N, C-alpha and C positions, 0 to 999 in steps of 0.2 A: 125887422126880418129875423126870424129864428135861424141861427147858423147850424144848429144841431140837427143833422139828418138822421133818419132811422139807422142807417149803416154805421154812423159814428157812435150812436148810443150802444149798438150791439158790440162794437169793438171795445168800448170802455167797460162794458159789463163782463166781457170775456176776460179782460185783464184782471178784474176784481176777483173773479172766481178762481183763476189760476193762482193768484197770489195767496188767496185764502187756503187753497189746497196745499200749497207748498208749506205754508206756516203750520198747518195742522200736521202735515207729514213729518216735519222736523221735530215738532213737539212730541209726536208719537214715538219716533225713533229714539229720542233721548230718554224717554221713559222706559223703553223695552230693551235697552242694551243689557245683556245678561252679564253677571259677574263671573270672571274666570274661576273655574273650580280649582281647588287645591290639587297639586301634583302628588299623587299617591304612589308609593313604591314599596317593594319588598327588598330586604337586604339580607345578606348572609355574611357571617364572620369569615375572615381568611382562615383556611385550615392549614395546619402545620403537620407535615409528615416526614418520615425518614425516606430520603430519596437517593438512589445510586445514580450518579450522572452517567448518561449513556448517549452516545452519538453514532451516527451512521456515516460511512465514507465510501465513496466509489473507489474500488481498487482493482488490481490486476494480479492474476496468478503468475508466479515466476518459478522457474526451476532453480534449485541450488547449483546444479551442474548442467551445463549445456555446451557441448563440444562438437567440433567438426572432426570426423575421423578421416585422417589423411595417411597416405603411404609415406614411409620413411626410407624406402629403398626403391630403386628403379627395377622394372621387370614386367613381364606379362602376368595378368591376373589369371590364376588357375581355378580357384574355387570361391564361391560365396556360400557361407554356412548359416544364413538366416533368411527369413521371409520379411519383406518390407513391412514395417510397422509392428513387428512382434516385440515382446518383452525379452530382454536378455539379462544374463547375470554377469557379475564382474568376472573378468578373465575368460569369458566365453569367446571361442574362436569365431571371428567374423569373416575374414578373407584370408586366402593364401596366395602369395606371389611366387612365381617360378623361382625355386631356390637352388637350381643346379650349379650356377656359377658361384653362388655364395657358399655352398658346401665345398666347392673346389678351392675357394679362397681360404677356407678354414684348413683344409688339408695342406695347402701350400704354406700357410703360416706355421702349422705344426712341423712341416719339413724344415722350414727355416730355423725353427727353434732347435731341432736336432742338430743341424749343421752348426749353429752358433754354439751349442753346448760342446760339440767336438772341437771346434776352434778354440774355445776357452780352455778345455782340458789340455790341449796341446800347448797353448800359451802358458798355462800354469806349470807344466813340466819344464819347458824351456826356461821359464823365469827362475824356478827352483834350482835348475842346473847352473844357470848363470850366477846365482847367489853363491853357490859353492865355489865356482871358478874364480869369482871376484876376490874371495878370501885368500886365494893362493896367487893372486895377480895373474891368473891364466888368461883373463880377458880384460879389456880396458873398461873404464867407467862408461864410455860412450856406447860400447856394445851392450853393457848391462842396462843402460837407460833405454836402449831400443827394445830389449826384451820386456822391460817393465811397461813400456808404452803398448807393446803388442798385447800384453796381458790385460791392460785396462781397456783397450779397444775391443777385445773379445768379450769382456764383460758387458760393454755398452751394446755390442751387437746382439747379445742374448736378451738384454732388456728390451731392445727395439723389436726383436722377434716376438717376445711375449706380448708387447703392446699391439703388434700387428694381429696376433691371434685374438686378442680381446676385441679389436675392432671387427674382425671377420666374424666372430661369434655373435656380436651384437647385430651386425647386418643380417646374419642368417636368422637370428631370432625375429628380426623385424619383417621377415617374409611371412610370418604368421601375425596377422593384425587382430588384436583382441580388444574386448570391451574394457575400458578403464574403470567402469563402475556399472552398477545395475541400473536399468532404466528401459525406456522404450526407444527402439531404433527407428530411424526415419527411412525414407525411400533411397534405395541405392542409385547412385549416379553412374555406376560402371557395371559392366557385365564381364563374365569370364571370357578371356581372350583379349581384352583391352590392355593396352600398354599404360601402366601407371608410372608416375615419376614422383620422386620425393618432394613433398611440400607444394605440389602443383594442383591445388584444388581439393575440395572435400569429396571423399568417396561416399560418405553418408553423414548423418548427424545422430547424436545420442543425447537424450535428456533424462535426468533423474526425476522420479515422480513421488517417491516416498522417503522422507517427508518432503513437503513442498511449502512455499511461502507465498503470502499475500502482501503485496506492496501497496502503500497508500500514503497520502499526505494529510496533515492536520494543521489547523491554525495555531498560533501561539496561545490564544485564549483557551482553545480546546485542550492543548497540552497541559495547561495548568489545572483546568477543571477536572480532567480525567486522571491526574496524577501519573502522567506518562513517565516522568523522571524516575519513578519507583519501579517501573516495569522493565527490569533487566533479567538476564538469565538466572541471577541469584535469587530472584523474587518472582517466580512465575505466577503466583497468586495475587500479585498487586493489581492486576486488571484481568477482566474476563473478555476474551475475544471470540467472536463467532462469525459465521458467514451466512448470507442469504444469496441463493443462486439466481440466475437469470429467469428461471421459470417460476419464481416466487416461492420456492421451497427452501427450507432451512437445512443447512449442512449439519450433519449429526455430530461431527467431532468438534471439540473445543480446542482453541489454540492459545498461544502466548506470544507476547512481544519478544522478538529475538534481535531486533535492530532498531536503534534510535539514532537519527542523524546528529551530527555534531555542530550544526549551524542552521539558522533560519534563512531560507532563500529570500534575498532582499527584493527580488522581482515579484514573487507571489506571496510572500509573508507566511510560507508554510514550512513544515518540518517533515522530512522523509522518515517513514517507519516501515517495518515489515513484521509480520507475525507468522510463526511456524505452525503448520497443521499436519497431523497424520493423514495419509492419503493411501491407505492400504487397498481401497477399492478402485483407485485411480479415477475417481469421479471428477477430480480437479485436474485441469490440463494447463500448461503454460500458455499465456496469452488470454486466458478466459477472464472476462469481466465479472466482478462480484461486488456485493455490498458487505463491507466490513463493519461489524457492530462491536464497539468498544465500550465496556461498562466498568466504571471504577469500583474497586472493592470496598471503599469506605462509604458508608451511607451517612448523609448529612441532612440536617433539618432544613426543610425548604417550604415555601408558600405554595398553596394550591387554591384555585378559585374554580367555580363551575364554568364549564365551557360556554354556556349561554351568556355569561357575563362579559365575554371578550368581544370588544368592538374594534373596528379598524377603519382608517381613513388614509389620506395621503401621508400623514405623519407616521403611520404605523399602527400597531396594536395598542389598545388602551382599555382600562376599566373605569367605571364611575363609582364613586362612593358618596355617602352622606356623612358630613362631619357633625360635631356636637352642636353647631349653630343651625343645623338643618339645611346647610348649603351643599349643593352638589359639587364635587371636585373630580377632576380628571387626573388619571395616573397613567402615563405612558409606561408600558411594561415590555420586558424582554421575555419571550415565551420559550419554554422548554417543551418536552414531549407531553402528549396527553396520556395520563394514567387513569386508573380506575376511579380515583377520587376527583379528578378534574384536570385542568390545565396547570402544568407546573410553571410558576413564575420565577424566572432566574434573577430578575432585577426590576425595580420600580415600585415595590411595596415595602412598607415597614412591618406589616403583619397585624396591626390593630384596626385596620380599616373595616368599615361596614360596606360591603360591596353590593351594588344594586344588581339584582337578578331578575326583577320584574318591574315593568313600567319604563323600560329603556327607550320606548318610541318617542316619548315627549321629554325625556330627561336631557338637560343641557347643563354644562358647567356654569356655576353661578346662580342657577335657579334654586328656589326654596322647595323642599320636598318634605312631605309627611310620611314617615315610615309606619306602615300599617302592620308589618310583620317582620321580625328579625329572627333569623335562625343561626344557631351555632354549629349545625351539622349539615351534611350534604342534603340538598333537597331533591 
């Protein structure tokens, strides 16, 4: 009896054809695997330029003089001689306090001086008379000593009266409150008729506006790269300082570093600085945020690469180069600002590298690359 049924024969035949197809397919794939094409790149030499280090810092405008105007005597306020917010000049009269009793105090002090002078004159006469009488033993030494004491007491009373007059005149002068310097006055906190007392709160405030200063902080690395230690009053040209305002405009006037802190803040690792600027138009106001641009005066040779050569990942910015063995190398770099020639490289390159500027999509460190074009100038 034949055990092979038609169904069994069909099954065996199917297995045969499937196996043959797989064998043919594998053979075909093996023959058609394409060879990887060589990695073709274009490179450019690192460019060397003279570069003036420049950094931007967020700063704030501060006034050199910022004071509270207070009363130094007690009394009723008689007059206010300014409009809130106006510009005032040094020694300009701001307020007047009722001066009636202070004038009276001056008059009384002058009268006391007159009386003290009269007492001293009388004491001088008695002392001189006593001196003559003592020579003839007409008076005792005790009586003469009393005359001498009266003379000395009269002198002291005259000195005290003169001092009282000085105090009275100072108090009278303080009834006229004047601006200690030129600047912009604030809003008045009192009105004529108010009772003001010495040292009890500010009547108003006054800030100087010209010149004015921009205060900011820099890191220790920036201090060294910008040559801040040279930027003192004696060397205003050591650095160039300019300002950018909040509306993206550039402030026309140039400034100079007028203060360098004497220590690095251990909490922030920064150094405090300020720069002085002319402010004749009063465009800058205390409390205003600005961008301070500090540029070193000394130009130094530095490396520059095309901007398109800069790559970045989680490790930071880097560039790729092709070495003499045609191997791709990675260089982690510290970037400076972008200039006309390209991106300034502050650290990470020696300067002789052939930087990949085209073909970066497939370029990987350690891969072999064929350089099809090398340029020594900006592309």
